[in-house]
C-alpha positions in Angstrom: -19.3 48.6 -12.0 -15.7 48.2 -10.6 -15.0 45.5 -8.0 -13.7 46.8 -4.8 -12.4 45.2 -1.6 -14.0 48.1 0.3 -17.4 47.3 -1.2 -18.1 43.6 -0.8 -21.7 44.0 -1.9 -20.5 45.3 -5.2 -18.2 42.3 -5.6 -20.9 39.9 -4.8 -23.5 41.5 -7.0 -21.0 41.4 -9.9 -20.9 37.6 -9.8 -22.8 35.8 -12.5 -25.7 33.7 -11.3 -23.9 30.5 -12.5 -20.7 31.5 -10.5 -22.8 32.1 -7.4 -24.5 28.7 -7.8 -21.1 26.9 -7.9 -19.8 28.9 -4.9 -22.9 27.8 -2.9 -22.5 24.2 -4.1 -18.8 23.9 -3.6 -18.8 23.1 0.2 -21.3 20.3 -0.5 -19.1 18.9 -3.3 -16.0 18.8 -1.2 -17.5 17.0 1.8 -16.4 13.7 0.4 -12.8 14.8 0.3 -12.3 14.5 4.1 -11.6 11.4 6.1 -14.3 10.1 8.3 -14.3 7.6 11.1 -17.1 5.7 9.5 -16.3 2.1 8.8 -17.4 0.5 6.7 -17.3 3.8 4.7 -20.3 5.0 2.9 -20.6 5.7 -0.8 -22.0 8.9 -2.3 -25.6 7.8 -1.6 -24.9 6.7 1.9 -24.6 2.9 1.4 -21.8 0.9 3.1 -18.8 -0.1 1.0 -17.5 -3.6 1.7 -14.2 -3.0 3.6 -12.1 -4.4 6.4 -12.4 -2.3 9.5 -10.5 -2.1 12.7 -11.1 -5.3 14.7 -12.3 -7.3 11.7 -10.7 -10.6 11.0 -9.9 -11.1 7.3 -11.6 -14.0 5.6 -9.8 -17.4 5.9 -9.1 -17.4 2.1 -7.1 -14.2 2.5 -5.2 -15.4 5.6 -4.3 -18.8 4.0 -3.3 -17.6 0.5 0.4 -18.4 -0.1 2.7 -15.6 -1.3 6.1 -16.2 -2.9 8.9 -14.7 -0.8 11.6 -13.1 -2.9 13.6 -11.5 -0.1 15.3 -12.4 2.2 16.0 -15.8 0.9 14.1 -17.5 -1.9 12.1 -20.5 -2.7 9.6 -20.3 0.1 6.1 -19.1 0.5 4.3 -17.5 3.4 0.7 -17.0 4.4 -0.5 -14.2 6.7 -1.9 -16.9 9.0 1.8 -17.8 9.7 2.1 -14.6 11.7 -1.1 -14.9 13.8 -0.9 -15.3 17.5 -1.6 -13.6 20.8 0.6 -10.4 21.2 1.8 -10.6 17.6 1.7 -7.7 15.1 2.0 -7.9 11.3 2.7 -4.7 9.4 1.9 -4.7 5.7 3.6 -2.4 3.1 2.2 -1.8 -0.4 4.9 -0.9 -3.0 4.7 -0.5 -6.7 8.2 -0.4 -8.2 9.6 2.3 -10.5 9.0 5.4 -8.5 11.5 7.3 -6.4 8.9 8.1 -3.7 8.1 4.3 -3.5 11.8 3.5 -3.3 12.3 5.9 -0.4 9.2 4.6 1.4 10.3 1.0 0.9 13.8 1.8 2.3 12.2 3.3 5.4 9.9 0.3 5.7 12.9 -2.1 5.5 14.9 -0.2 8.1 12.0 0.2 10.6 11.0 -3.5 10.0 14.4 -4.8 10.7 14.8 -2.6 13.9 11.5 -3.8 15.3 12.3 -7.4 14.4 15.7 -7.1 16.1 13.9 -5.8 19.3 10.9 -8.2 19.1 11.8 -11.2 16.9 8.9 -13.5 17.9 6.3 -10.7 18.1 6.5 -8.7 14.9 6.6 -9.3 11.2 6.9 -6.8 8.3 5.6 -8.0 4.9 6.2 -5.9 1.9 3.7 -6.5 -1.0 5.8 -5.7 -4.1 4.3 -5.3 -7.6 5.4 -3.9 -10.9 6.3 -6.6 -13.3 10.0 -6.9 -12.6 12.3 -9.3 -10.9 11.0 -9.3 -7.3 14.5 -9.6 -5.7 16.1 -6.7 -7.6 14.1 -3.9 -5.9 14.6 -5.0 -2.3 18.4 -5.1 -3.0 18.1 -1.5 -4.3 16.2 -0.2 -1.3 18.3 -2.0 1.1 21.2 0.0 -0.3 19.1 3.1 -0.2 18.5 2.5 3.5 22.2 2.9 4.4 22.1 6.3 2.6 19.0 7.4 4.5 20.3 6.1 7.9 24.2 6.0 7.6 24.8 5.9 11.4 22.1 3.5 12.4 22.9 1.2 9.4 26.2 0.3 11.0 24.2 -1.6 13.7 21.0 -2.4 11.7 21.3 -4.5 8.6 18.0 -3.9 6.8 16.7 -6.9 4.9 18.5 -9.4 7.0 15.3 -10.8 8.4 12.7 -8.2 7.7 10.8 -7.1 5.7 9.6 -10.2 4.0 9.2 -9.1 0.4 6.5 -11.0 -1.4 5.6 -11.0 -5.1 2.2 -9.4 -5.5 2.0 -8.8 -9.2 -1.5 -10.1 -9.1 -2.4 -7.3 -6.7 -4.1 -9.8 -4.3 -2.6 -8.4 -1.1 -3.2 -4.8 -2.2 -6.9 -5.6 -3.1 -7.4 -7.4 0.2 -6.0 -4.8 2.5 -5.5 -1.4 0.8 -9.0 -0.5 -0.2 -11.4 2.1 1.0 -11.2 3.5 3.6 -7.5 2.6 3.8 -6.4 3.2 0.2 -2.8 3.6 -0.7 -1.2 5.2 -3.8 0.7 2.0 -4.7 3.7 3.8 -6.0 
């Protein structure tokens, strides 16, 4: 029997039983592919997955953990608790070196971070969690140069990397594992 767009019943009846089964099952298999507002998120059997959710305070061990800063400046450490306070915002970036998409994202993060810091120096901090097994100061220098290519006019007034973002060495993936997990995963380029 020839399949025809004019005869959908012929097309449907020509499908094998196995194909029909998968077509019926497909919508149920793809439900997990969409984002939900559920937090903590639920696994495939409906049980909560341990995650930080909006309004949660990270555990003290996460806030007090010291991270080595490799840019700007050197030979210092920071802990996320250093940035806590009423009316303060800390923005975390998660970058894995060695990918052009990551370099571009890191350059944008550096530019935006410096602009916000210039406008609100005591209220905002941008922290870039850098990982990838290389010299931690080399990559920030590269994406600071990339920033001037991406924003040639604005870069005359905004010198990315002067104060922000603080780039921290995260080769142990501690910051990534603490903050970039389900439901807020990140590709970690």
